N, C-alpha and C positions, 0 to 999 in steps of 0.2 A: 253919045252920052257922055255928058261932063260930070265929073266927080270932084268934091272939094274935100281935101284933107289938110291937116296941119303937118308941116314938115320941118325938121330942124336940121341944121348942117351937122349936128351932132350925129345924126344918123348915118352919115357917110365917111366918117373919120377911118374907116377900115379899107377905103378904096385903094389908096397908094399901095399898101402891102398886098392887096388882092390883085391888082394890076401887075405889080411885079411879079408874083408868083405864077400868074397866068401866062406870062411871057416866057417862062422857063421850061415849059412842058407841052406836050400835045394830048394828054390822056383826059379820062373821064373826070367830071367835076361834080361836087355834091354841095348844095346849099341847104343848111338847116335853118329855116326862117326866111321868108320872102321878104324883100324890103324895097322901097322906092329908089335906092341907090344901087344896091348890089344886084337885084334881080335883072333889071335892064341892062347893066353892063355885062353881067355873065351871059345872059341870053344871046346878046348880039355878038359877044366875043366867041361864043360856042358855035354860032352859026358861021361866022366868018372863018373859023379854024376847022369847021367840020368835026367837032367833038361833042361827046354827050354830056348834057347838064341834068342832073336830077335834083328838083327842088322839093322839099318837104315843108309842110307848116300844119299846125293844128287849129288854124282859124278858117273855117269853111268860106266865111264871107271874103276873107282876103285871098283865098284860093280863086273864088269865083271871079273876083275883080281883075286878077292877072290873066286868067283863061278868057275872060270877056274881052280883054284888051289885046288878045293874040299871042299871049307868050307860050302857050302849048302848041308846039310843033315837032317837027321830024327830029331836031337835036336836043328838044327841050321837054322832058317829062315832068310835070307838076303833080305832086301827090299829097292828098289829105292824109293826115294820121291823127286819129283821135288819141292813141296812146303811144308815145315816143318809143317805147320799149319794142313796138311791133314794126318800127321803120327798119327796112331792109338796107342797112347801111355797111355791114361788116363785109366788105369786100375792097379791092384795090382801087384807089382814088389817086389822081395827081394832086388835085387842089380841093381842099375842103373849106367852106365858110361855116363857122358856128356862130349863130346870132339869133337863136330861137329862145321861145319861152314856153314853160316858166324857167325862171332864172336858175332854179336849183337842178334843172335837167342838162344844162351845158356840161357840166363835169362829167356827168355819167356817160354822155355820148361822145365826149372827148376820150374817155377811158376806152369805149368801144372801138374808137378809130385809131387809137394810138399806134398800132402796128399794120395799119393798112393804107394810111395817107402819107404821100410825100411830104406835102405842106398841109398844115392846118392853120387858118387864119381865124384868131378869136377876137371878137369885138369887146371894147369896154374893159380892157385888161390892167387899167391902172389901179393903184392901191385904193383910191377912192371907191372903187366898185368892188373890192375884195370882199366886203360883207354881203354883197348880193350873189356873186358868183363863185367865190371860193377857189379861183383859179390856182392858188398856191398848192393846193392838194394834188393837183395833176401834173404840176410841172416836173417832179422827179420821174416821171414816167418817159421823159424825152431826153434824147442825148443833146438835142440842139434847141436853142431858143433865140428869138430876136425880137426886140421890142420896136415898135414904131411909136415914137413920142413926139413927133412932129404937129400933133394935134392935141386939144384939151382932153379927148377921150382916147386913149392909147389903143393900139391893137398888138397882138403879139402873134408870132408866127412860130410854130412848133413842128419839129421833125424828129424822126428816128432814122431817116434814111439820107437827109441832105444836110451838109454842113452849111450853116446859114451866116457865117461870119462875113461873107463878101456880099450879102444880099442887097446892100445898099451902103 
């Protein structure tokens, strides 16, 4: 079954910090918002390292697409959530990717995860996107921040547990 979709390189500018943070630990991973770049990478990385990945999305068709292509397996739990407040995310995670919609929901869930996740990777964190995501309101919740600015769309890593000075 072939599918067509429009894909932009802008969708994958969080991959470098995601790859880096995944290499620094062995624990559970949370993905908020499935994506054509992050989901395959996290899926295969978790299989290879025998670690658990939980992916949430609020788009049932998107969930179906990933399930139909075989991404649901022993190490990868894919969950549909109609209301993000009902997502069972408040527990320890080694890596979290925050890249879900609606945009205003990102800071709410980052607040929920601030004292649970070693590394939180947030996508689209440059000033241009502040009006959409309001990330500046959650930055004070974190001891450590590191910006990936090697791409047009920045990503930021946040942590209250790990000093990020030597991340790259």
